[in-house]
N, C-alpha and C positions, 0 to 999 in steps of 0.2 A: 502493502501499497503505499500512498504517497499525497502529498495535498500541495499542488499547484495556487497559486490567487494573481491577479494580475490585475490594476489600476487602469482602464482603458478612457482618458481623455478624448474630448471631441471639441472643437472649436472651429464656427464660422464666424467672418466679418466680410461683410455685406456696404457697397459707397453709390448709391444712383448717382450716377451722372449727367440724366434727362428722366424723361419717364420713357424712355425707351432705350436705355445701356446703365447697363446696373459691371459693376466691377467686385469683383468676391476674389477671398483670401479661408483657405481650412489647414487646418493641423488637426491627425489624430492617429491613433493610436491601436495597432490592431493584437491579435496573440493566437497562437495555436495550441492550446492549451498541453503541455507535457500529456506523456503516457509512459506505458511498459514498450521494451521489447523483445516479443514474446522469441523471435528465435535463440536470442541473448537467454535467456529464460528456460530456453529448453536444453542447453549446453549443462545445466547444472547438475545433473546427474552422472558425468561424466568429468573425466578426469581433464577435458578440454578449455572446461568452462577459464577456470585460471588462467591459461595458457593465451589463450584467445583474448579477453579483457587486459591481460597486460601489453598482446601484442598491438592491438585495437584501438587501447580506450574506449572503447564500448560497454556499457554496462547495462543492467538492468532495464535503469528509467531511461525514457527522450526530453529533453531537457524541452525548457515552453518555450517556441518559439515567439519573434516582436518584429510589428512591423511598423515602421513610423513613415504618415505621410506626409506630404506639404503638396499644396497645389494652388492657385494660379488664375483665374479667368475673366470672362467677360463675357456677357449676355447680352444683346443687341435685339430689336425687333425690329422688321423691314417693313414699309410699305403700309402701315395704318393697320399693323397687326396679320397680313400677310402670309411675313415666312417670318423666318429667324437665322441666327447665325451664331454658333458660340466658341468657344475658343478657350484652348488649357493647357499651360505645363505642370507639368507635375515629378515629383522625385521622391523616390522609396526607398527605404532603408533596413533592407534584412538583417537581424539575426537570430541567430541559431539554428538557423536555415537548412531544414532536412534534407542530406541528399542518399544516396544508395549509393552500396560500397557492394562490388562483390566475392568473398573470398573464398580461394582455392584450394583445395584436398593439402593435406601436408602431413607429412607423415613424421608426427610428433615424436615419434619413439624413438625413429629410429632404426625401426627392426626392416626396412625395405619394402614397405608395404603400405595400404592404408587399410586400417580395419577403422570401423565406424565403433563410434562406444568408448576406444582406447587410443587414438590420435584427432587431432583439432577436425569438427567437423566443419567442410570444405561448402563451398556452393551458397553459401548462407547470402540473404538479402539481407544487410544489417543497414537501420536506418543511423547516422550518426548530424546530431544537430548539432555539427561545427560548422558550418556552413553561414559568410556574410554578404551579402550581396545588396550592389547599387542596383538602382532601377530610377530615368529616367527617360518622358516623354510629351510628348504635343497631343492636340486633341482637338477633330475640329469637327464638327457638326452644324449640318442648317436644314432647312424646309423651304419652298417657296410655296403658293398655289397662285399656277399659271393663269386661270379663269376657274369658273365656277364647279369644275368639272375634275379640273387635271391639276395634280399635286406631284411634286417630286421633291425628294429629298434626296439626300446624303452624308456620308458622313469617314471617319481618316482618323486613321491613332497610328504616331511613330513611337517606339519606345523600345529601349536597345538597355541591356543589362550587361554589368560589369561584375565580374565575379571578385570578392576582397578575400574570402580566407576562405578557402577547402581542400582538405587532403583528398584526392582521389585514386584508387589499386589502381584502375586503369587508366590515367597520368602516366603513372611510372611505366606501367608496360611499354608503353606505345611513344611517346619522348623520354624516358629513361629521371624521372621529377613527379612524385606525388603532387608536386605545388600545382593548382588549378587556381590561381592567378591569373587577371587579365582577361582570364575567356567567359565566353556568353552562356548563358545558362540554355540547358534543351528548352524543347519543344515551345520557342518563345519566337514567333515571326518579330522583324523588327516592325515592316507596315501590314495595316489590314485596314480594308474599306469597307463601304457597304453602299448599296444605291437605290434608288426605290422610284418608282413610278405612277400614280393610283388614279384609277378614273371611275367618276359617282357619275350616277343622274339617274334624277327622278323614272321610275319607268310609265307615270301619265300624261308624259309627252308620246306616247303611245295607245293612249287611254288603258292603263293599268293602274295598280297603285305598285308601293313599293317604290323601289330600285335600284339599277343596276350597276356592279361594280364587276372593277379588275383590277389586275396590281400586276405588275413585271418587280422583281427585285433581282440584284444581285449582290454577291461577297466574294469578297478580295484577300488573299493572304500571301505574303512572302514566301521564302524558304525559314526553314529552320533546323539550329541544330538536334541533331538524336543524344547527343552525352553532351557532360561537360567536353570531353575532348572531343572541339569543336574538326571536327572532317567529313562528316559523311553527315549528309542535309536532306532534308525534302526539296518538294521542286515548290512550285508556285500554283497556286490553285484560284480556278476563278468559276465559279456557281451562278446562272440562272435560273430562277421560279417563277412561274405564270400559273396565273386563279385567274376565273371570273366566274361571274353570275350574275344568279338574282337574290334578293330577299325582300320580307315584307318584315310586321314586328313578330309575326309567328313561324312562318315560314322563312327556308333559304335554297338554295343549286346551286354546288358551285361545282366547276371545274378545275382542275390542277395537274397540274407538272413541275413537275420537280428533280434540279440536275437534265435538264433543257438540251442541251448536249451532249448528254451522258458524259462526261469530265470523269478522268477515274484516274486522275494527278493523286500522290499520297498527301494526308495531309496531316498528318505526323508521322512521330518514331521514334523507337525505347530501344536501347541494349538493352539485349539479353542474354545470358549464358547458352549460346548454342549446343552444349556438350559441357554435361558436369564431370566427367572422365577428363578431357581434356582442355577442357579452359577457351577453346575458339568463342566468338561473338557472335552473334545471334541478333536481330533486328524484330522487331513487333512493329508491323506496319499497322494504321488505320484509314481506312481506302474508302469513299463515300458510298453513299449506294446509288448501283445504277439509275440509268432515266427510270422513274416513277409516273403512273399517271392513274387519275381515277377521278368519278365521280360522288360530291357527299352530298345528300340530304340530310336535312334537317328540321324539328322540328321542335315548338316550346310548348309548354304547356300551364 
């Protein structure tokens, strides 16, 4: 058992330059509560546990992680409320950040073979709360009503990560040093964006009730690394979706197509151990759903 406590302040200040423009600044702290490393606890009944803790510094308890965030931004209404544009810059500081480290089988008793229970258990995924990373970025978002029927919106985020503290076993194997300072965190695209166009029109223009609607939306992400060893990375991805139909206060009919272009880009990838026996590297890949389409009927009562 253990106890974890945290004080998590949040402060927001804003200043109105005019009826349409506001500046703001915020400060906040967040936490990822501590816990227990089950894989280390499972070693307790073997002679491997003391050797493992002595070599890696990884014990039963996972430290509580902390995130400090700063943000400065602007919110501005356009054309008497027909649209808006928001922009912000932010910085986040992570400490006691959790990373995963794969530990290989070790012949700790020197008899020339690996024996579970007497040698150190290997190929373990051990959470290490010894990391520290700085994150900063820029975020933009906006929307505009082109006329009474059409509205367009878009958003963009640039995010840069910089690992300040982390000792990684794979870095040692690849680069000859376990020090991962200066590398970027995995599964973190630098650029992400979204776009959409919405159409709405009263159905009574054609003698009916309710309204017709349609929407095109798309999102984009740039490459991201698979691990703190910044070598292998995913592809860029751009996905499109369409939907449209009719609705009133009680019923709706929607036709939809997701992943219109049937894009098969790898969205995310995570390093794993391809072979526990040899320690060769492998990767888990996250792929999008293929082009999917359908028709949805809904009623409310």
